[in-house]
N, C-alpha and C positions, 0 to 999 in steps of 0.2 A: 259255473256258465254250462256246461253237456247238457245236466240236467233239467236247465230252464230253459235251453234249447229243443229237450225231446215235450221238457209239457207244454211248449207252448205251442207244437205243432213244427217247430223248425224240418224241414226237409233231412234227406241222408248226407246230405253237399255240404251244406251248412256245418253237419253234426260234427264230419269228418275233416273241420278245420278244426276243430277242438283236439287230433288225435296227434301232434304232430310236440310231443315232449319225446324226454329220453327214453330208455328200453324200460328200464324197469317203473316208471312214469308214464310209461307208453300200452304198457300190460294190468297196468290198475286201471288207470282210463279204463278205457275196449272191455275190459268184466265190467267197468261200471254204467258202460255204455249198449252190454247185452243184456244185462242186467234190467236196466233204466227201461228198454227198447222193451221189452219182455211184459215189463209193469202195464206202463204207460202205452203203448201202442198196439200191442198183440191186437186189441177187440176192440180200441177204441176208434174213434167216425169217422171215417173212409182214409181206415191207414190201421195195415195187418203186417206183424214181420214174424217170418218162418226161420228159426235161432236154429244152430248150427245140430242143437241137441234133439231139435223135433227132426232132422233128417235121420240124425246115429238112432233113433228111437225106431220112428217106421221110413226105412234107405226107399229110394228113390230108385223105380226102375227100372224104366223104360227114357223116361223127359221127366223130367223141370212139374211140366203141366200136370203133373199128375199129383203134387202138389200145395201148390198156387192153386189150383185146381176149389183145393176144401178152401178161403178162401173168401168171407162177405162179399156176396156182389160179382163173381165171380163165376164164367162159363167158360166150356168151350166151345170153340162153332166158327165156319164159315164166318166166312164175309161180309154175305148175300143168303137171300133164302132160298138163296136158289139150290142149295145142296149138294151141289160140283163139290167135289175132294173132302166127302162127309165125311175120309177115315182120318185127314191132315187136320182132327180140327187144332185152334189155334185158341190163345190167350183171350178173352174178350170179356171187359173190364166196364159193369153196366149198361150192356146191350148198346154199347158204342161198335163193337167189329172188333178186329182184331189189326187193319190198318191203322185203328186208332189206342192202339195199348202199345205204349215207347217202352221197349226194357233195356234198360244199360247194366250195363257193369262197371261196378265200382265209379259206379257215373261216368260217364260215359255209352255217349248212343252204340246202339247196334241194328245197322241196317240190312244186309245181309239176304235178306229176301229181299229186297227189292231189288233182286238180281234177276227175281224171277218173274217172264209176262204175263203182263196181267188182262185175262181173259174177258171177253164178249162180258158177263154177268158181275163183272167186277170180282173174282177169284183168281188166285192165284195155285198151282202146284208150288207148297212150299209147306215146310213142316211146322213152320216162324225162326223166330229167333232167340227161343227161349231151352237151351239145352246147346250152348258152348262152352258153361262151365260144369267140369266135373262135381261133383256133390261133395264128394269130399276134399272139395279147396272152399268151399264156402263158408262163408263168417254168419252169413244174417238174409233174406231177402227183406225187402220192404216193398208190401204193396199199396200207392199211391191214389185213387181214385179219389175223382168229383173235383172242384175246385182249385183244392191245395193241388196239384198236379197242370194246370195252365201255366205255370212259372213254367215249364222246363219247352216252349211252344211246340212247334209242326208236332202232330203226330199224336197228342198225350188227350185228346181230347174225352179221351175213355181213362185213361189212369197211365200210368206208371206202373212197370215191374224196376226195381230195381236191385242188380243180382253183389251183392258184396264181398272180396276174399274176401282168406282171409292172411295179417301180416305177420311176416317171421322175426315176430320180437320177441322167440325164444330159441332153443336150441330146436328140430325137430324133424322129427325120420317117420313117416306116416304111410304105412303101406294095407291096402285096402280093400277086401274081394266081394263081392256080392253076386250069384243066383237067382235064377228064378225059372221054375218047371213050375209047368200048368199041367194041372191034372188030363185033361183034353191032350191027344195028338196033333190034332189042329190047327192046335193058336201055339205061338209061337216065344220061349222063354229069353231070360238074359243074361247072359256072364256080362261080370265087367270087372277089369282091376285097374288099382290107379297106387303110383309112390309120389310122397309132395316130402322133399329132404330140403330146409335151409336153418338157416339162423344168425344170429350176429355172426359179423366175421374180425371185427374186432367196435372200435370208443362209438366209430362214422358208417362202417360198410357191414350192409348186413341184404342175407338172399334169400329166395323160396326159385329153387327146380320143380315142375308138376309132370309128370306121364301120367295118361289112361288108353283103356283101349275099350270099348265096348261093343258088344255083339249081340244085337239082337231078332233070333231066327224070322219070320214072313213065316205070316194063318198060311195056312193049307189052302191052294186053290178055288176049292172046290166047298169053299167052310160055309157059306149061306145057300147055296144051293135046292138042300133039306125048305129054310125059309123062301124060296124063292117061289117050290111050290105049293105049302102050304098057303102064299099070300099068290098065288096066279101068273104070280110075274114071269111076263115071257124070257125076259132076263137076269143073272145069276150078274149080283155083285160081287165083288171084287173085297177081300176082307185088306187088313192092317198088313203093310208088305215090311217086309225087317230092314235094320240099318246097322253100316258097320260105323262103327266113330273109332277116331283114332286124335289123341289128345297133348297139345308141348307149351307149356308154358314157362316164361323165369319174370321173375320181378328182381331190379337189381338198386337195392334199398341206398339214399345220402341220409345222413343226421348231419345235415353241414356244424348246425348246432341248438339248439336248447329252442332257437323260435324258426327254424329252414328244415326242411326236407323234400327233397327231389324224389322223384322214381320214375324209372323207364322198368317196362311191361316190352313185351314180347310174348307172342302167342300164333299157334295154330294148327289149326282143328281140318280135318277130312270128315264129312259127314258121304259113304253112297247107300244110298237103295236093294234093297231085294225086293223090284218088281213084284207083282202078285195082281196087278192089273188095271192101278188105281189110275185111268181116266178120268177125264172130267164126269161122263157117265157114271164114271167105275165096274163096266160093262165085261165077264170074260164069261168064253163058254171052258169048259177044266180039259173039252177034247181038241176043242179044237186047229186050225191048223192057218191061222190069219199069223201075221205080227205080232199084232199083244197079246195074244193066244202063246204062241211059244216063246214069248221074251214074258210067259210069267210063266211056266208052267218049267225053264232052266229056273230062277226066281234069278234073272239076267240084271246088270246093275244099268239101269239104265237115266239115274241122273247121276250127280255129286257134288258138292259143295264144299271147294277150300277154302276154309275165313285167312287171312292174315293180318294182325294186326300190330303196328309196336305204335309210343308208345309216352308220353313223356310231361312228368304232374309234376307241379311244385306245389308246396304248404309253408303258411310263413304265419310268426305271428309281429306286430309291429306298435310300436305303442298307440297307433291309434287306430289299431283292430286289427286282423285276422284277411286272408283272400288263399282262394282254390285255385290253382289254373294249370290246366291239360291243353294239347297239345295229342292229338290221334291221329293216323293211319290206316285206315280196314281195306284190305282188300279183297275181295270178292272171286273165286273162278268157278262156275254155273256152267257142267258139262250136263250134257242132255241126249237120251237118238235124237233123231232130226226127228222133228215133226210134221206131216201132214200138213198141206197147207189152205185145201180142202179144194181143191183142183181134180184130185180123184177121191177123198173120202172125207166119212168127218172131221173138219177140223183141231189141232190142239191131240191129233192121235196118231201113233206110229204107223207106220208104214215101213221103213229101213229096220234090217236084222241090226246091222252092222257098223251105222253111218253116226257120226255124232259133228253137236258140235258146242262152242264156248266162248261163255259170256262171260263179261270182265265190265266189274263195278269196285268207284274208288270213291271212297268216301270220305274227305278231310274236315275232321272237327279243330273249334278250338273254343274253348271256353275259358274267360277269369272270372271270378266273384269274390266282391267284397264287402264283409260285416265291417261296421264306424257302431260301435259301442253309442249313443250321443246321454247325456244326462241329464236337459236341457228341458223344463215345462212337466216332462215325464221321463220316464227310464222305454231308452226304446233301443233296438237296432235293428239298423241302414242297411240293408243288402242293394247293391249296386255291381252289375253284372251287363257281360258281352260274353251275345256267343256268334258264331259261324261256323257251317256245314256245306260243303262242298258237294257234290254228284259227277259223276263225271261214268258211261257207264259206253261199254262197247258191243255189240250184239246182232244182230241181223233182222235189225229192223220196218225198213222199208221193203215195199212187194217182191224186188229184185233181189233184193238180198236174200230175201228167204229160197231162194231156190240153188245159190252157187253156195262159197262161203266168205264172202263178203261181209264185213262189219260197219255197220256204220254206229254212228259219233253224237251223242246229244249230253249237254248239263247243264247243273241247275242249281241257283246260291242265292242262300238264306243268311241275313244278318240277322244277329237281333239284340235291343238292345234293353237288360230291361233293372227296375227299382222295385223295392221292398219296403217294409219300414214294418218291425216288432212292435208294437207300439204298448206300454205296460201301465195303462191307461189309471186300473185299478186295480189294490192286491186280485181281485174280484173280475177284473175284465177287460183281456185284450184283445186287440185289433189291430189285426196287419189287412194295408192296402197296398196293394201291388199297381204297377205298368208295365209293359212287357209293346214293345215295339218292333216290331221284324218291315224288312226289305227285303225281296224277292228278287230275282233276275227276271220274272216271268208275269207275277201279276203285278209286284208294285207293296205300297207299304199299306202294310195290316197293326189295328193295333186289338189289343188285351186288358185289358182291366178286369181289376180282381176285387173283391174285398172278402176277408174272410175275418170271425170272431169265436171267442168263449169267452164266458162271464160262467162263476164258478158260484151259483146259488145257496149255496152249502158248503163242508170242509169236503160233501159225497157226493154232489149231485153237480155237473157242470151241464153245461146249453150251449151248444156249438151249430154256427151256418154261416153260408157262402155260396159265393157269387162270382163266377171268373167264364168272361170268353174267352173262350178253345178257336185254334182253328187247325188245318192240317193241309200244308201246300197238294198241290198236286203232284203225282210221280213222274217220272223222266217217262212209262208210256203211254198216257196219258196226254202230257203235252207236248208231246213228239209229234209234227206234223207232219210227219214221211213212216211212222209207226203202220204199219198195217193189222186188223188181225178179217184175218177170213171165218166167213162162212158159206156154205153151201146153199142154208136156207133154213135150217133150223135157227138161228141168229137174225131172224128177219123178223120187225117185226108184224104183230101179229093182222093184224087190218093193211099190210104192206107187203103181200107173202110173195115169195117165189124168190129163190136166189138164181148167181153167188149174191149174198153184202159182204158188204168190209165194213166196219168201224175201224175209225183215224185218228188217231193224235186230234190236240187242239192246246194249242195256244195261248189262246184265251181264255183258258179258265181259269175260274176266280177260287179263292181256298175255301175249303167244309168248315162250316162256323159252325162253332156251339155254346150254345150261352148254357151255363150249369151251375143249378143250384138246391143246395142243399139244405137240411135243418137237424137234426140231431138233439140227442138225449140223454148221455151217460152218467153213468151211478157203479159206485167203487169206496166198501168200507174197509175200513182194518183187517176185517176178520178176511180178504179175500174174493165176499161174493162181489161181485160186477155184471152189470146187464146194462147199454146202446140199444140205440132205438134212430132210426135213423131217416126220414126221406130225402129220396134226389130227381129230380125233373129236371130232364136236357132238353129241352129246344135248337131242333139240332137243323139248318138248310142250310144250300147249295153242296148236298150232300152229291158226288161225281159217281156220274150214273153212264151207258149207252146210251147214245141218244135213239131216240125214231124220225126223229125225221132229217126226209131226207135232201141231203146237202149237191152231191150231185149223180151223174152218170157217169161210166168212168171206164167204159173197153166192156158195156154191155154188163157193170156191173153199177152195182147200185152204194153207194156210196154215207158214210151217218159220222159220225164225231163223238166222240165225249163230252157231255155236257153237265150243267149245272142244277140240280134237279129240286124240286118243291121244298116244301121242309116234311119235319119228321119230330115227332113226339117219344125219350122216351125216361119212362119214370118207374120208380123201384120204391119199396121195403130194404133196408135191412135192419140184421137185430146181432146181439150177443149175448147168451148165457152163462157167467162162468162158475159153480156152486162149489168152493167147496166140502165133502161130503162129512170127511176126519182128515186130519194132518197126514194120513194118507191115501185120500182118495179124494180123486178130485172130476167135475162133469163141464166138459162145455159144451156149448151149440150155438150156433149159429146158421143165421136164412138169410134165403133173397126171397122176394115176390116181386112178380113183376109187371107192374101195371097198365103199362101202355109197351107198346114197341109198338110203332108204323108209320109210314110218308106216305106224301102224299104223289101218285102219279098217273099222269094224262092215259088213255088210256081208251080203245077203241068199243062201244058197249055192241050189242049184243041187232039191239035194232041198229046202227052205223053211225049212230052219234060218234063225237068226243066226253068225256068226261073226267073229271079230280076220279080216285077210287086210291080206297088204303091201302097197301100190302106192305107187311111184315119187313122190317128191318134186316133181322140174322134170325134162325131156329135155335129158343132156345128152351128151357124148361120152362111155365109156368111159376113155380117154385124149386127152393132148392134149398134143403133142410141136411146140415153138420152135426154130429153129437162124437164126442168122446168121451170115455171114462175111463180114468188113470187113475192104477193100485201101486203103491212103492210099499212091496208089505217086510221088502230091507234095503239097505242105502245101493248095494249093486243090483235092486234087481229092479224092476218096473214092467207092468201090463198093461197093455189097452184097448180098449175093444171098443172101434167106432162102426160109422155109420150113417151112408150119404145116400137121402132120398131124393128123386125127379119124380117134380109134376111132367102134366103131360105134355109135352113138344107138338104144340099145334105147327100143322103145314099152314104154305098159303098161299092161299084163290085166287090170286092171281101169281101168273109168270114173272121175272124180273122186268123187262117190258110191259109189260100192262096186262098181258093177254089171259081172257079169264076162262081156268079150271075148272073142268066138268065137279062138281059134287061126291062126285061115287069116287074120283079118281082123288082125293084131297087125302091125304090116311097120316092120321098122325102118330106119335108115337107113345103107348101105351105108358103110368106114373110106376118106376119100379127103384126096389132097395139094393145097394151094395152092403155088405159088411164084413169089419176084418177085425183078426187077433194078430200083436205085434208082441215080442218079449222080447228087453233086452237086459244085459250083464253083463257085467263089469267083471271080466273073470280075475284077472289082477289088476297091479298098477299100471298094465302097460297094453292089455288084451279088452279088448271088444266086442260083445258078440248078441247079434242078433237076429231070432227066426221069429216067421210070419205062416198067418195065411193070408190071401186076398179072393176078397169076395168068398165069403165065408158058405151064404147059401148057394153057390152055383147059381148068383142070377143072368143068366148069360145073354148079350139082347143079338139080334144078326141086321142087316144090313140087311135090307131087299128094294130100294134106290138111293141114286143119286140125280135124282133130279127133283125140280118146282113139284110139290106139291104130297111130295112124301116124303114125311118126317125121319124116317126110318135108313138113316143115312148111314151111320153108321157102327163099327164092332163094340161090343159090352165085354169084356174075360171074362170068360169062370175061376174054378177054383185054382190057387196057383200055392205053391208052398217055393216060400223063399230065405235065405242063410246069407248072414254078414258076419262077416271078422274083417275088426282094425285092429294095425299094433303099431302104437305111436311110443317110439323111444327116443 
């Protein structure tokens, strides 16, 4: 049944319901799942899988996003084309933006980044939610793109990244260390150490305990000084900030009988930054005496996130089918240096050295999913499910709260019901219709129908197609009428200049809607040769943007509101090719080509008239190619040579507010290539070693701007050397 689920493209959550057997059977089954995932899903249409073996061969340095970005259809970028927070790029699937990428851990949503307020341009000062699990604790990562992701509900319009952790199916003690050393003394390296212990206690109970500490040094405060001088830029953009992270987690599992299992999971993590000046514009003065410069020179901790979770999961097998259910509480404390409210300086910038504010976000999530095999008319599996998400935020969001310690409260509730039928019409044709109905406490009901199909033309050639209506609910900041985002004038529309301007929440917002379509073909033969090509097209509407229509005047300030904007089109091609050159040598390549990424926005033209104009949805490369050559000269030794080529990143020709940018101020990021070499060696039965060189060619990229019109918004680190040792006992 599991193998059939994987072949038919059933999601990870469904596949996990088949893992509830005895310890011995479960170990065998998990091995089969990973092997099948590697064969069937690793470069399949719309789905990519990163296994624990991949993470051991090429260890992750700063963040899991480093390896996820090498999958087809994946980029790292911001949520808009503003260029803000360029050094904190997040996972973006198929160009829909990080806010439309849903991160899951063991099938459960991760929403801590929602504790960071959303600014005028639709960006958050956050690293995202991709790094809450230590790499050594991961069994596999599944990246699901396109129509198949719509069943996951709000926030999955671009796709889903599901991080699946290792289960304590056998006695294990694993100790792992990692260290990277940059060649340039202006770039920060990473050190990490982790330990995992666990295994069966008796025939019923098993446990897993894990701890991790990771420290990434910040870049030098003047790392981009020469780049600014060469570009004739007036300001120096800050480099990448450092991060210190601690993780503790535990899992207690009870195999009640052969058919039922209960898992209790607890986790706590803390991520604290080491500041280098990464404000919205990223500007820093290495020798300055301002508050931002002093904080950057001291590499102060200006923000920290503490995330705690408790969850209970049940998986069961019955005479009539199978089920998987969970309830999870997620608590996030977001502590930040108090920011300006634009009454005496730029918005979202620090003007105090030692004053902090803390926001609190609680997310309650519950989901139940039931699979019923039916053998009438066709062989089929019907899936019924229900999901609840409650968001509860306490933060200084009201205008009067920004200058004192008052915390305002806002919350939202979302209930979803879904039905999916996986129908084996013939031995060649599988059809999967689905329907999801969601009910939100603000905007009411929303329907998300979907239809996916797979047809085997031959034993080696398969054609797949899908269409789905996906959505994203407005976030709490956008919905709250009490939320104020103040600006001194830079956040005012070009045709209504002169601040102060404020953007307020709008409880009447509709959800963002995307109709996602894809069609593709895949080839795979018994010798390991495989290839695929997919075309995707997303019609995106109701994207929530900061408005340009004056709502009212208030104490001399102009009040604007969040609003649903015009339509957008995002389309592209994804492809992959795997060639077994020899029984010990394989070559794998994938590519992503962006065909369209633009939305409509109302703008005031030079002649004073208003018109609809095209604005990029986000800053992504025109195309990306990832290639990897793997050689295993002996069973215990592997060598990997990999490279990534990024096409041109075109700048926006208009600001997010629609104002035209002079052609001379539109600066593209030129194409560039990075290459890496890695070696992995099984020293003995208990010890593994991995070592390598990142960015062999030392192709460094330097940021010269953090504002719209210039695509040079991030640093690509130069050559570095790493070593990783893992002992398993």
